[in-house]
MARZA-798362 format. One record per atom (N, C-alpha, C): residue in three letters; chain; atom name; x, y, z. Coordinates in nm, 2 decimals, m for minus. Layout:
<sites>
["ALA" "A" "CA" [X Y Z]]
...
</sites>
This chain:
<sites>
["MET" "A" "N" [10.91 10.65 4.25]]
["MET" "A" "CA" [10.94 10.65 4.11]]
["MET" "A" "C" [10.88 10.77 4.04]]
["THR" "A" "N" [10.95 10.83 3.95]]
["THR" "A" "CA" [10.90 10.94 3.87]]
["THR" "A" "C" [10.93 10.91 3.72]]
["ILE" "A" "N" [10.84 10.93 3.64]]
["ILE" "A" "CA" [10.85 10.91 3.50]]
["ILE" "A" "C" [10.88 11.05 3.44]]
["VAL" "A" "N" [11.00 11.06 3.38]]
["VAL" "A" "CA" [11.04 11.19 3.32]]
["VAL" "A" "C" [11.00 11.19 3.18]]
["GLU" "A" "N" [10.92 11.29 3.14]]
["GLU" "A" "CA" [10.87 11.30 3.00]]
["GLU" "A" "C" [10.92 11.43 2.94]]
["PRO" "A" "N" [11.04 11.42 2.87]]
["PRO" "A" "CA" [11.09 11.55 2.82]]
["PRO" "A" "C" [11.04 11.58 2.68]]
["ALA" "A" "N" [11.04 11.71 2.65]]
["ALA" "A" "CA" [11.01 11.75 2.51]]
["ALA" "A" "C" [11.14 11.76 2.44]]
["ALA" "A" "N" [11.16 11.85 2.34]]
["ALA" "A" "CA" [11.28 11.85 2.27]]
["ALA" "A" "C" [11.38 11.94 2.34]]
["PHE" "A" "N" [11.50 11.89 2.36]]
["PHE" "A" "CA" [11.61 11.96 2.43]]
["PHE" "A" "C" [11.73 11.97 2.35]]
["ARG" "A" "N" [11.81 12.07 2.37]]
["ARG" "A" "CA" [11.94 12.09 2.29]]
["ARG" "A" "C" [12.05 12.00 2.35]]
["THR" "A" "N" [12.05 11.88 2.30]]
["THR" "A" "CA" [12.15 11.78 2.33]]
["THR" "A" "C" [12.21 11.74 2.19]]
["ASN" "A" "N" [12.31 11.66 2.19]]
["ASN" "A" "CA" [12.37 11.62 2.06]]
["ASN" "A" "C" [12.30 11.49 2.01]]
["ARG" "A" "N" [12.20 11.44 2.08]]
["ARG" "A" "CA" [12.13 11.32 2.04]]
["ARG" "A" "C" [12.08 11.33 1.90]]
["SER" "A" "N" [12.04 11.45 1.86]]
["SER" "A" "CA" [11.98 11.46 1.72]]
["SER" "A" "C" [12.09 11.53 1.63]]
["GLY" "A" "N" [12.21 11.53 1.68]]
["GLY" "A" "CA" [12.32 11.59 1.60]]
["GLY" "A" "C" [12.43 11.50 1.58]]
["PRO" "A" "N" [12.55 11.54 1.64]]
["PRO" "A" "CA" [12.67 11.46 1.61]]
["PRO" "A" "C" [12.67 11.32 1.66]]
["SER" "A" "N" [12.59 11.29 1.77]]
["SER" "A" "CA" [12.59 11.15 1.82]]
["SER" "A" "C" [12.48 11.06 1.76]]
["MET" "A" "N" [12.40 11.12 1.67]]
["MET" "A" "CA" [12.29 11.04 1.61]]
["MET" "A" "C" [12.35 10.96 1.49]]
["ARG" "A" "N" [12.32 10.83 1.50]]
["ARG" "A" "CA" [12.37 10.74 1.39]]
["ARG" "A" "C" [12.25 10.69 1.32]]
["GLU" "A" "N" [12.25 10.69 1.19]]
["GLU" "A" "CA" [12.14 10.65 1.11]]
["GLU" "A" "C" [12.18 10.53 1.02]]
["SER" "A" "N" [12.09 10.44 1.00]]
["SER" "A" "CA" [12.11 10.34 0.90]]
["SER" "A" "C" [12.12 10.39 0.76]]
["ALA" "A" "N" [12.20 10.34 0.68]]
["ALA" "A" "CA" [12.21 10.39 0.54]]
["ALA" "A" "C" [12.09 10.33 0.46]]
["VAL" "A" "N" [12.03 10.23 0.52]]
["VAL" "A" "CA" [11.91 10.17 0.45]]
["VAL" "A" "C" [11.79 10.25 0.47]]
["ARG" "A" "N" [11.72 10.28 0.37]]
["ARG" "A" "CA" [11.59 10.36 0.37]]
["ARG" "A" "C" [11.48 10.26 0.32]]
["ILE" "A" "N" [11.38 10.25 0.39]]
["ILE" "A" "CA" [11.27 10.16 0.35]]
["ILE" "A" "C" [11.15 10.25 0.31]]
["ALA" "A" "N" [11.11 10.25 0.19]]
["ALA" "A" "CA" [11.01 10.34 0.13]]
["ALA" "A" "C" [10.88 10.34 0.21]]
["ASP" "A" "N" [10.84 10.22 0.26]]
["ASP" "A" "CA" [10.72 10.21 0.34]]
["ASP" "A" "C" [10.72 10.30 0.46]]
["TYR" "A" "N" [10.84 10.33 0.51]]
["TYR" "A" "CA" [10.85 10.41 0.64]]
["TYR" "A" "C" [10.88 10.56 0.61]]
["ALA" "A" "N" [10.88 10.60 0.49]]
["ALA" "A" "CA" [10.92 10.74 0.45]]
["ALA" "A" "C" [10.83 10.84 0.52]]
["ASP" "A" "N" [10.70 10.81 0.53]]
["ASP" "A" "CA" [10.61 10.91 0.58]]
["ASP" "A" "C" [10.61 10.91 0.74]]
["THR" "A" "N" [10.67 10.81 0.80]]
["THR" "A" "CA" [10.66 10.80 0.94]]
["THR" "A" "C" [10.81 10.82 1.00]]
["ALA" "A" "N" [10.88 10.71 1.00]]
["ALA" "A" "CA" [11.02 10.72 1.05]]
["ALA" "A" "C" [11.11 10.82 0.97]]
["GLY" "A" "N" [11.09 10.82 0.84]]
["GLY" "A" "CA" [11.17 10.91 0.76]]
["GLY" "A" "C" [11.14 11.06 0.79]]
["ALA" "A" "N" [11.01 11.09 0.80]]
["ALA" "A" "CA" [10.97 11.22 0.84]]
["ALA" "A" "C" [11.02 11.26 0.97]]
["ARG" "A" "N" [11.01 11.17 1.07]]
["ARG" "A" "CA" [11.06 11.20 1.20]]
["ARG" "A" "C" [11.21 11.23 1.20]]
["ARG" "A" "N" [11.28 11.15 1.13]]
["ARG" "A" "CA" [11.43 11.16 1.11]]
["ARG" "A" "C" [11.46 11.30 1.05]]
["ALA" "A" "N" [11.39 11.34 0.95]]
["ALA" "A" "CA" [11.42 11.47 0.88]]
["ALA" "A" "C" [11.38 11.58 0.98]]
["ALA" "A" "N" [11.27 11.57 1.05]]
["ALA" "A" "CA" [11.24 11.68 1.14]]
["ALA" "A" "C" [11.34 11.69 1.26]]
["THR" "A" "N" [11.39 11.58 1.30]]
["THR" "A" "CA" [11.49 11.58 1.41]]
["THR" "A" "C" [11.62 11.65 1.36]]
["ARG" "A" "N" [11.66 11.62 1.24]]
["ARG" "A" "CA" [11.78 11.68 1.19]]
["ARG" "A" "C" [11.76 11.83 1.16]]
["ALA" "A" "N" [11.64 11.87 1.12]]
["ALA" "A" "CA" [11.61 12.01 1.08]]
["ALA" "A" "C" [11.60 12.10 1.21]]
["THR" "A" "N" [11.57 12.04 1.32]]
["THR" "A" "CA" [11.56 12.13 1.44]]
["THR" "A" "C" [11.68 12.12 1.53]]
["TYR" "A" "N" [11.78 12.05 1.49]]
["TYR" "A" "CA" [11.90 12.04 1.58]]
["TYR" "A" "C" [11.96 12.17 1.61]]
["GLY" "A" "N" [11.98 12.20 1.74]]
["GLY" "A" "CA" [12.04 12.32 1.78]]
["GLY" "A" "C" [11.94 12.44 1.80]]
["ARG" "A" "N" [11.81 12.41 1.77]]
["ARG" "A" "CA" [11.71 12.51 1.79]]
["ARG" "A" "C" [11.60 12.46 1.88]]
["GLN" "A" "N" [11.62 12.34 1.95]]
["GLN" "A" "CA" [11.51 12.29 2.04]]
["GLN" "A" "C" [11.50 12.39 2.15]]
["PRO" "A" "N" [11.37 12.40 2.20]]
["PRO" "A" "CA" [11.35 12.50 2.31]]
["PRO" "A" "C" [11.40 12.46 2.44]]
["GLY" "A" "N" [11.42 12.33 2.47]]
["GLY" "A" "CA" [11.45 12.29 2.60]]
["GLY" "A" "C" [11.60 12.31 2.63]]
["ASP" "A" "N" [11.62 12.36 2.76]]
["ASP" "A" "CA" [11.76 12.38 2.81]]
["ASP" "A" "C" [11.80 12.26 2.89]]
["SER" "A" "N" [11.89 12.18 2.85]]
["SER" "A" "CA" [11.92 12.05 2.92]]
["SER" "A" "C" [11.98 12.08 3.06]]
["ASP" "A" "N" [12.04 12.19 3.09]]
["ASP" "A" "CA" [12.09 12.22 3.23]]
["ASP" "A" "C" [11.97 12.25 3.32]]
["ARG" "A" "N" [11.87 12.32 3.27]]
["ARG" "A" "CA" [11.75 12.34 3.35]]
["ARG" "A" "C" [11.67 12.21 3.37]]
["ALA" "A" "N" [11.67 12.13 3.27]]
["ALA" "A" "CA" [11.60 12.00 3.28]]
["ALA" "A" "C" [11.67 11.91 3.39]]
["ALA" "A" "N" [11.80 11.91 3.39]]
["ALA" "A" "CA" [11.88 11.84 3.49]]
["ALA" "A" "C" [11.85 11.89 3.63]]
["ALA" "A" "N" [11.84 12.03 3.64]]
["ALA" "A" "CA" [11.80 12.09 3.77]]
["ALA" "A" "C" [11.66 12.05 3.82]]
["ALA" "A" "N" [11.57 12.04 3.72]]
["ALA" "A" "CA" [11.43 12.00 3.76]]
["ALA" "A" "C" [11.43 11.86 3.81]]
["ILE" "A" "N" [11.50 11.77 3.74]]
["ILE" "A" "CA" [11.51 11.63 3.78]]
["ILE" "A" "C" [11.57 11.62 3.92]]
["ALA" "A" "N" [11.68 11.69 3.94]]
["ALA" "A" "CA" [11.75 11.69 4.07]]
["ALA" "A" "C" [11.65 11.73 4.18]]
["ALA" "A" "N" [11.57 11.83 4.15]]
["ALA" "A" "CA" [11.47 11.89 4.25]]
["ALA" "A" "C" [11.37 11.78 4.29]]
["VAL" "A" "N" [11.33 11.70 4.19]]
["VAL" "A" "CA" [11.23 11.60 4.21]]
["VAL" "A" "C" [11.29 11.48 4.29]]
["VAL" "A" "N" [11.42 11.45 4.26]]
["VAL" "A" "CA" [11.49 11.34 4.34]]
["VAL" "A" "C" [11.49 11.38 4.49]]
["ASP" "A" "N" [11.51 11.50 4.52]]
["ASP" "A" "CA" [11.52 11.54 4.66]]
["ASP" "A" "C" [11.39 11.58 4.72]]
["ALA" "A" "N" [11.28 11.58 4.65]]
["ALA" "A" "CA" [11.15 11.62 4.70]]
["ALA" "A" "C" [11.09 11.52 4.79]]
["PRO" "A" "N" [11.02 11.56 4.90]]
["PRO" "A" "CA" [10.96 11.46 4.99]]
["PRO" "A" "C" [10.84 11.39 4.92]]
["GLY" "A" "N" [10.78 11.46 4.83]]
["GLY" "A" "CA" [10.66 11.40 4.76]]
["GLY" "A" "C" [10.67 11.41 4.61]]
["PRO" "A" "N" [10.76 11.34 4.55]]
["PRO" "A" "CA" [10.78 11.36 4.40]]
["PRO" "A" "C" [10.66 11.32 4.32]]
["PRO" "A" "N" [10.65 11.38 4.20]]
["PRO" "A" "CA" [10.53 11.34 4.12]]
["PRO" "A" "C" [10.56 11.21 4.05]]
["LEU" "A" "N" [10.45 11.15 4.01]]
["LEU" "A" "CA" [10.46 11.02 3.93]]
["LEU" "A" "C" [10.52 11.06 3.79]]
["ARG" "A" "N" [10.47 11.17 3.73]]
["ARG" "A" "CA" [10.52 11.21 3.60]]
["ARG" "A" "C" [10.58 11.35 3.61]]
["LEU" "A" "N" [10.69 11.38 3.55]]
["LEU" "A" "CA" [10.75 11.51 3.54]]
["LEU" "A" "C" [10.76 11.55 3.40]]
["LEU" "A" "N" [10.68 11.64 3.36]]
["LEU" "A" "CA" [10.68 11.69 3.22]]
["LEU" "A" "C" [10.79 11.80 3.21]]
["LEU" "A" "N" [10.88 11.79 3.11]]
["LEU" "A" "CA" [10.98 11.88 3.10]]
["LEU" "A" "C" [10.97 11.95 2.96]]
["GLY" "A" "N" [10.94 12.08 2.97]]
["GLY" "A" "CA" [10.93 12.16 2.84]]
["GLY" "A" "C" [10.79 12.18 2.80]]
["GLU" "A" "N" [10.77 12.29 2.73]]
["GLU" "A" "CA" [10.63 12.33 2.69]]
["GLU" "A" "C" [10.57 12.22 2.59]]
["GLY" "A" "N" [10.66 12.17 2.51]]
["GLY" "A" "CA" [10.61 12.07 2.42]]
["GLY" "A" "C" [10.55 11.95 2.49]]
["ALA" "A" "N" [10.61 11.90 2.59]]
["ALA" "A" "CA" [10.56 11.79 2.67]]
["ALA" "A" "C" [10.42 11.82 2.73]]
["VAL" "A" "N" [10.41 11.94 2.79]]
["VAL" "A" "CA" [10.29 11.99 2.85]]
["VAL" "A" "C" [10.18 12.00 2.74]]
["GLN" "A" "N" [10.21 12.05 2.63]]
["GLN" "A" "CA" [10.11 12.06 2.52]]
["GLN" "A" "C" [10.06 11.92 2.48]]
["ILE" "A" "N" [10.15 11.82 2.46]]
["ILE" "A" "CA" [10.11 11.69 2.42]]
["ILE" "A" "C" [10.02 11.63 2.53]]
["VAL" "A" "N" [10.05 11.64 2.66]]
["VAL" "A" "CA" [9.97 11.58 2.76]]
["VAL" "A" "C" [9.83 11.66 2.77]]
["ASP" "A" "N" [9.83 11.79 2.76]]
["ASP" "A" "CA" [9.71 11.86 2.76]]
["ASP" "A" "C" [9.61 11.81 2.65]]
["ALA" "A" "N" [9.67 11.79 2.53]]
["ALA" "A" "CA" [9.59 11.75 2.42]]
["ALA" "A" "C" [9.53 11.61 2.44]]
["ARG" "A" "N" [9.61 11.52 2.50]]
["ARG" "A" "CA" [9.57 11.39 2.53]]
["ARG" "A" "C" [9.46 11.39 2.64]]
["LEU" "A" "N" [9.47 11.48 2.74]]
["LEU" "A" "CA" [9.37 11.49 2.84]]
["LEU" "A" "C" [9.24 11.54 2.79]]
["ASP" "A" "N" [9.25 11.63 2.69]]
["ASP" "A" "CA" [9.13 11.68 2.62]]
["ASP" "A" "C" [9.05 11.57 2.55]]
["VAL" "A" "N" [9.13 11.48 2.48]]
["VAL" "A" "CA" [9.07 11.37 2.42]]
["VAL" "A" "C" [9.00 11.27 2.52]]
["LEU" "A" "N" [9.07 11.25 2.63]]
["LEU" "A" "CA" [9.01 11.17 2.73]]
["LEU" "A" "C" [8.88 11.23 2.79]]
["ARG" "A" "N" [8.89 11.36 2.82]]
["ARG" "A" "CA" [8.77 11.43 2.88]]
["ARG" "A" "C" [8.65 11.42 2.78]]
["ASP" "A" "N" [8.68 11.44 2.65]]
["ASP" "A" "CA" [8.57 11.43 2.55]]
["ASP" "A" "C" [8.51 11.30 2.55]]
["GLY" "A" "N" [8.59 11.19 2.56]]
["GLY" "A" "CA" [8.53 11.06 2.56]]
["GLY" "A" "C" [8.45 11.03 2.69]]
["PHE" "A" "N" [8.50 11.08 2.80]]
["PHE" "A" "CA" [8.43 11.06 2.93]]
["PHE" "A" "C" [8.30 11.13 2.92]]
["ALA" "A" "N" [8.29 11.25 2.86]]
["ALA" "A" "CA" [8.17 11.33 2.86]]
["ALA" "A" "C" [8.07 11.25 2.78]]
["VAL" "A" "N" [8.11 11.19 2.67]]
["VAL" "A" "CA" [8.01 11.12 2.58]]
["VAL" "A" "C" [7.97 10.98 2.64]]
["TRP" "A" "N" [8.07 10.91 2.70]]
["TRP" "A" "CA" [8.05 10.77 2.74]]
["TRP" "A" "C" [8.05 10.75 2.89]]
["GLY" "A" "N" [8.07 10.85 2.97]]
["GLY" "A" "CA" [8.08 10.84 3.11]]
["GLY" "A" "C" [7.96 10.77 3.18]]
["GLN" "A" "N" [7.84 10.81 3.14]]
["GLN" "A" "CA" [7.72 10.75 3.19]]
["GLN" "A" "C" [7.70 10.60 3.16]]
["VAL" "A" "N" [7.74 10.57 3.04]]
["VAL" "A" "CA" [7.74 10.42 3.01]]
["VAL" "A" "C" [7.83 10.35 3.10]]
["GLY" "A" "N" [7.94 10.40 3.13]]
["GLY" "A" "CA" [8.03 10.33 3.23]]
["GLY" "A" "C" [7.97 10.33 3.37]]
["LEU" "A" "N" [7.91 10.43 3.41]]
["LEU" "A" "CA" [7.85 10.44 3.55]]
["LEU" "A" "C" [7.73 10.34 3.55]]
["ASP" "A" "N" [7.66 10.32 3.44]]
["ASP" "A" "CA" [7.55 10.23 3.44]]
["ASP" "A" "C" [7.58 10.09 3.46]]
["ALA" "A" "N" [7.71 10.06 3.45]]
["ALA" "A" "CA" [7.76 9.92 3.47]]
["ALA" "A" "C" [7.75 9.87 3.62]]
["ASP" "A" "N" [7.74 9.97 3.71]]
["ASP" "A" "CA" [7.73 9.93 3.85]]
["ASP" "A" "C" [7.59 9.88 3.88]]
["PHE" "A" "N" [7.58 9.81 4.00]]
["PHE" "A" "CA" [7.44 9.77 4.05]]
["PHE" "A" "C" [7.37 9.90 4.08]]
["PRO" "A" "N" [7.24 9.90 4.06]]
["PRO" "A" "CA" [7.16 10.02 4.11]]
["PRO" "A" "C" [7.18 10.05 4.25]]
["PRO" "A" "N" [7.17 10.17 4.30]]
["PRO" "A" "CA" [7.19 10.20 4.44]]
["PRO" "A" "C" [7.09 10.12 4.53]]
["GLY" "A" "N" [7.14 10.07 4.64]]
["GLY" "A" "CA" [7.06 10.00 4.73]]
["GLY" "A" "C" [7.04 9.85 4.70]]
["THR" "A" "N" [7.12 9.80 4.60]]
["THR" "A" "CA" [7.10 9.66 4.57]]
["THR" "A" "C" [7.23 9.58 4.61]]
</sites>
């Protein structure tokens, strides 16, 4: 099994095929509303090439040792790198506390 994690790609998902509800809920204007506006604003300018993404997925399908996660596009790599930095920082601060939960050596 491989989890495909794509960044933004030039498909019509955020363009002609996107259907939006006519109902707008004010409480979601800063979250879902902002995301909807950003999606519309970047349509046709996303950095990802869907043909290249399809080729990458096909290569993984035929690979003898496919990855658990396949990051597609620079945006996906940047998001995961940032998350790994947060995890590393937490481990650096709290790692010893976690290790101290084991029995002492030799017991």
